[in-house]
N, C-alpha and C positions, 0 to 999 in steps of 0.2 A: 845388022841382023834384026829381023822383025819376028816377034812371037805371034803365033796364031793360037790363042787360048780361048777355048769354049767351055771348059770344065775345070774348076779348081777344087782339089781334094784337100780337106782340112781334118786330119785325125785329131780327136780330142780325148782327154781323160778328165779327172776331177781336179785339175790344177789351174792356178792363175795364168800360167804360161799358155794353156789351151785357149783361154778367153782371148789373150793377145793374138794368138795364131788365127783365131776366127776373124778378128778385126783386120788383120793383115790380109787374110784370104779374101775377105769382102772387098778390101781396097784394090787388090789385084783384079778381082772379077769386075769391079766397077770400071776400072781403067780399060779393060779389054772387052767390055760388054759380054762377060761370061757368066756362068752359073757357078754356084758353090755347092759342094756336097760335103756335109759334116759327118764324119765317121766316128761314132762313139766306140772306143776301144776298151773292152773290159777284160780284166784278168781272169785266168782259169779259176783261182780260188773263189771269185765272185760267182762265176758260172756254177761251180760245184755247190756253193752255198745256196744259190737259188734252187738248184735241183734237190738238195737235201732239206730245204726249208730253214736253214740257219741264217740265210740272208733274205730279207724281205724283197721279193721281186717288184712289188709296187713301189717301194722306196727307190730302187735302182731306176725303174721306169720314170718315176716322178722327177728324179734328178736329171735324167736325159731330156725329158719334156721341158723342164725349166731351162736347161741349157739351150735347147732348140728355140724356145720362146725368146730368150735373150738374143740369140743369133738373128732370128727373124726381125727383132726390133731394130737391130743395127743395120739390117740389110738394105733399107731404102728400096731401090728398084732392082736389086739383085735377087734372082731366083735362088732359093735355098732348099735343098733336100737333105734327108738324114737317113742313116742306117747304123747298125751296130754289128761289131765283129768281136770275137774272142781273140785276145792277143796271144795267149799261150795255149798249147794243147798237149795233154799227156799222150794222146793217140797219134799225133803228128809231131814227132820230136823236133823237126826242123821249123815248126811254126812258132814264131814269136811275134811281138807287136810289129817289128820292122817288116817281116815277110808278109804278115797279114795286111799291112797298109799297102805294100807294093802289089799284092794280089788284087786288092780292091781297085787300086789305081789303074791296073791293066783291064780289069773287067768293066769299069765305068764307060769308056776310057777317060782318064784324067789327062789334061795337058800340062798341069802345073800342080805342085804339092807344097803346102805350107804346113810345116810340122813344128810343134813346140820342142825345145831342147831342155835338157836337165838343168835345174837350178838348185836342187836340194836333194835330200836323201829320204824323203817320205816314201812309204811303200806304194802309194797310189801314183807315183811319178814314173812308172814303168815306161810309159810312152815317151817321155822326154829322154830316157836313157837309150831309146831306140833311134833317136834322130840321126845319129852318125851312120847307122846302117842304111837308113832311107837316103841320106845324102850320097853315100857311096854307091848304092846299087840301083837307084831309080833311073828309069830311062827318060823321065820328064825332068824339067828344071825344078829345083827344090829351093824353097826359102825356109831356113831354120831360124825360128824366133824364140 
């Protein structure tokens, strides 16, 4: 069985596991001469905090830019793009990080997904807790790291 991979999707959050997922995604992309799309997944409370001014939007953007710069530094010859999605939604009750990731995977379209899995219980590790959902429901091959 041969894989035809042109686009690798790597959803990330503010965890060390996300950094490892990017490195693995870059390795897969390098092996298959593919591109990587880094998807920054933010929680609904962060989005609401930005809207109300309780969370500094520039700080969130700076964190994402810093993460993007790190990914670009490791990329070598791999093309890397970035976007952001809100993982949870009060208006769309079925939307959670796993479903948001799969929606983006279909829209890109992504041929392979590398998702960080849960290692701890910190509040910002929501993405890792969604890894099982992505593994179970993705139509693409998934590597959970």
